[in-house]
C-alpha positions in Angstrom: 70.3 229.6 48.2 73.3 231.6 47.4 76.9 230.3 46.9 80.2 232.0 47.3 84.2 231.0 47.3 86.0 231.5 50.6 89.9 231.7 50.4 91.4 229.9 53.3 95.4 230.2 53.3 95.5 230.3 49.4 93.1 227.5 49.1 89.4 227.8 47.9 86.3 226.5 49.1 83.1 226.8 47.1 80.3 227.0 49.7 76.4 226.9 49.5 74.3 228.8 52.0 70.6 228.7 52.8 68.8 230.8 55.6 69.1 234.2 57.3 72.5 235.3 58.3 71.5 235.9 62.0 70.2 232.2 62.5 71.8 229.6 64.3 74.3 228.1 62.2 74.5 224.7 61.0 77.6 223.3 59.0 76.9 220.4 56.8 79.8 218.3 55.4 79.1 215.8 52.8 80.3 212.3 52.1 83.0 211.1 49.6 82.4 212.3 46.2 79.6 214.6 47.2 79.3 218.4 47.4 77.5 221.1 49.5 74.5 221.2 47.0 73.5 217.7 48.6 72.2 219.5 51.3 69.5 221.2 49.1 66.5 219.2 50.2 67.5 219.3 53.9 68.1 222.9 53.9 64.5 223.7 52.9 63.2 222.0 56.1 66.1 223.0 58.4 65.8 226.8 57.4 61.9 227.2 57.1 60.8 224.8 59.8 63.9 225.1 62.4 65.0 228.6 61.7 68.5 227.5 61.0 71.4 229.0 58.8 72.6 226.0 56.7 76.2 226.3 55.6 77.6 223.4 53.2 81.1 223.5 51.7 82.3 221.5 48.8 85.0 219.7 50.7 88.5 219.9 49.2 88.8 218.2 45.7 85.1 217.7 45.5 82.7 219.6 43.2 83.9 223.0 42.8 86.5 223.3 45.6 90.1 223.0 44.6 92.4 220.0 45.3 94.7 220.1 48.4 98.0 218.2 49.2 97.8 214.8 50.5 98.3 215.6 54.2 95.5 218.2 54.2 92.9 215.2 53.8 93.4 213.7 57.2 90.3 214.1 59.4 92.4 216.3 61.9 93.5 218.7 59.0 90.0 218.9 57.5 88.6 219.7 61.3 91.1 222.5 61.3 90.1 223.7 57.9 86.3 223.6 59.0 87.2 225.9 62.0 89.0 228.3 59.9 86.0 228.4 57.5 83.9 229.2 60.6 86.2 231.9 61.8 86.2 233.4 58.3 82.5 233.6 58.3 82.4 235.2 61.6 80.6 232.4 63.6 81.2 231.5 67.3 79.9 227.9 66.9 77.9 225.6 64.7 75.7 222.5 64.8 77.9 220.2 62.7 76.1 217.6 60.5 78.2 215.3 58.7 77.1 212.5 56.2 79.0 209.2 55.7 82.7 210.4 55.4 81.7 213.8 56.5 80.5 212.2 59.9 84.2 211.2 60.3 85.3 214.8 60.0 82.5 215.8 62.3 84.0 213.4 64.9 87.5 214.8 64.5 85.9 218.5 64.5 84.1 218.0 67.9 87.1 216.2 69.6 89.4 219.0 68.6 87.1 221.9 68.8 84.4 221.4 71.2 84.0 225.1 72.0 82.9 225.5 68.4 80.6 222.5 68.4 77.0 223.4 69.5 76.1 219.7 68.7 77.3 216.8 66.6 75.1 214.8 64.1 76.2 211.9 62.2 74.3 210.7 59.3 75.2 206.9 58.6 78.9 207.6 59.5 81.4 208.0 62.2 81.0 204.7 63.8 82.8 202.2 61.5 86.5 202.4 61.2 88.6 201.1 58.0 89.8 198.1 60.2 86.3 197.0 60.9 85.7 196.1 57.3 89.0 194.6 56.7 91.0 197.5 55.2 94.9 197.1 55.0 96.1 199.6 57.7 99.6 199.2 56.4 98.8 200.4 52.8 100.8 203.5 52.0 99.6 206.6 49.9 100.4 205.0 46.7 98.4 201.8 47.3 95.3 203.9 48.6 95.5 206.1 45.5 95.6 202.8 43.2 92.5 201.5 44.9 90.8 204.8 44.6 91.4 204.5 40.7 89.5 201.4 40.7 86.6 202.9 42.6 86.2 205.9 40.4 86.4 203.8 37.4 83.5 201.8 38.9 81.5 205.0 39.7 81.9 206.3 36.1 79.2 206.3 33.4 78.9 206.3 29.7 76.5 209.3 29.8 74.5 211.6 31.8 71.3 209.6 31.2 73.0 206.3 32.4 74.1 208.1 35.5 70.9 209.6 36.5 69.1 206.4 35.6 71.4 204.5 38.1 71.0 207.1 40.8 67.2 207.1 40.4 66.8 203.3 40.6 69.2 203.3 43.6 67.4 205.9 45.7 63.7 205.0 44.6 63.0 208.7 44.2 64.1 211.7 41.9 63.5 215.2 41.9 65.0 218.3 40.2 66.8 219.1 43.3 68.3 215.6 43.5 69.3 215.8 40.0 71.2 219.2 40.6 73.0 217.9 43.6 74.0 214.7 41.8 75.1 216.6 38.7 77.5 218.8 40.7 79.4 215.7 41.8 80.3 214.6 38.3 82.0 216.0 35.2 82.5 214.9 31.5 85.9 213.6 30.6 86.9 211.7 27.4 83.4 211.1 26.5 82.2 209.9 29.9 80.8 211.0 33.0 83.2 210.6 36.0 83.1 211.9 39.8 84.8 215.2 40.2 86.9 213.8 42.9 90.3 212.8 41.7 91.9 209.4 42.6 95.0 211.4 44.4 92.3 213.1 46.4 90.2 209.9 47.3 93.4 208.0 48.0 94.7 210.6 50.3 91.4 210.5 52.1 91.5 206.6 52.5 95.3 206.9 53.8 94.2 209.5 56.2 91.3 207.7 57.6 93.6 204.8 58.4 96.2 206.8 60.2 93.4 208.5 62.4 90.6 206.0 63.5 87.5 207.6 64.4 87.4 205.7 67.5 90.2 208.0 68.9 88.0 211.0 69.0 85.1 209.5 71.0 87.0 210.1 74.5 87.5 213.8 73.8 83.9 214.2 72.6 82.6 212.4 75.5 84.7 214.3 78.0 83.7 217.6 76.5 79.9 216.7 76.8 79.0 217.7 73.0 75.6 216.6 72.5 75.6 213.7 69.7 73.1 212.4 67.4 73.6 209.3 65.2 70.9 208.6 62.5 71.5 205.2 61.1 70.5 203.1 58.1 70.9 199.4 58.0 73.9 197.7 56.5 72.7 194.6 54.8 76.1 193.5 53.7 77.9 193.7 56.9 75.2 193.6 59.6 77.5 192.0 62.2 80.2 194.8 61.7 77.5 197.6 62.0 76.2 195.8 65.3 79.6 195.8 66.7 80.5 199.2 65.8 77.1 200.7 67.3 77.7 198.9 70.4 81.5 200.3 70.6 79.9 203.8 69.9 77.1 203.4 72.6 79.9 202.4 75.3 82.0 205.3 74.2 79.4 207.8 74.0 76.6 206.6 76.4 74.8 209.9 76.2 74.7 210.0 72.7 71.2 209.6 71.0 71.1 206.8 68.3 68.0 206.8 65.8 67.5 204.4 63.0 65.7 204.5 59.6 65.0 200.9 59.2 63.7 201.1 55.5 66.5 203.5 54.5 69.7 203.2 52.4 73.3 204.5 53.2 72.3 207.8 51.4 69.7 209.0 53.8 70.3 212.6 52.9 68.9 211.7 49.2 66.6 208.8 50.4 64.8 210.3 53.3 65.4 214.1 53.3 62.3 215.2 55.3 62.7 212.4 58.0 66.4 213.2 58.2 65.7 217.0 58.4 63.1 216.6 61.0 65.4 214.6 63.4 68.5 216.9 62.6 66.5 220.3 63.0 64.9 219.1 66.1 68.2 218.2 67.8 70.3 221.0 66.5 67.9 223.7 67.2 67.7 222.3 70.9 
């Protein structure tokens, strides 16, 4: 793996990369509070077994990438940022793979830049809108930031040991690669271990997602004929919402391929990297 920083219009993105420079490119966009290093286990399979070049930025305000202004966190703005990153790296197009919130960004990217999108893979994301889970669509930015402060407080820990123990139990597995990926999403602050993602950035992401529903991206994606793969995990807390959202997704994108990992949890990237990488790699390489 190599890493580097890209300057885009005076804003920096930290990027991880695996594979050969001449190989077909895959752009991985992680979920909320995540970072590019989260792709480290996937990348081993994608590069060695499928001949892909994996490029994984830390999203703005995540990991080692700097924070952006609030309006820059709208899905459409992040899609434009991804397009600028691709241009800066001299790439013609990419297989876009997004996990969770990253899948939402991927939908916007494919809708706005189908000519840059060789394929679109959504890993347990991109099919549920905030309205589906009862989010207040009238909430302003300040209210979203306030909610984000509460979430980040809940995701903070007394020590690294406590954080790693929580993740290990949640995932049911643990490796040095997982530890490195999860460590990169957190930092020490006032004697605690807290997410690198600040409340202002998380609140702006929440606000932007409510202004731009993911369902609005489906028609342009379908019209452009972008190949789409959705890899799902069950949502035990809201099964009826997931069922409704998947049905809506299938109707809007009838040619999309939908795969499920029944035993999986939301973080399929950490839970079942080999299985996910095989699905993603076979689809993207095709």
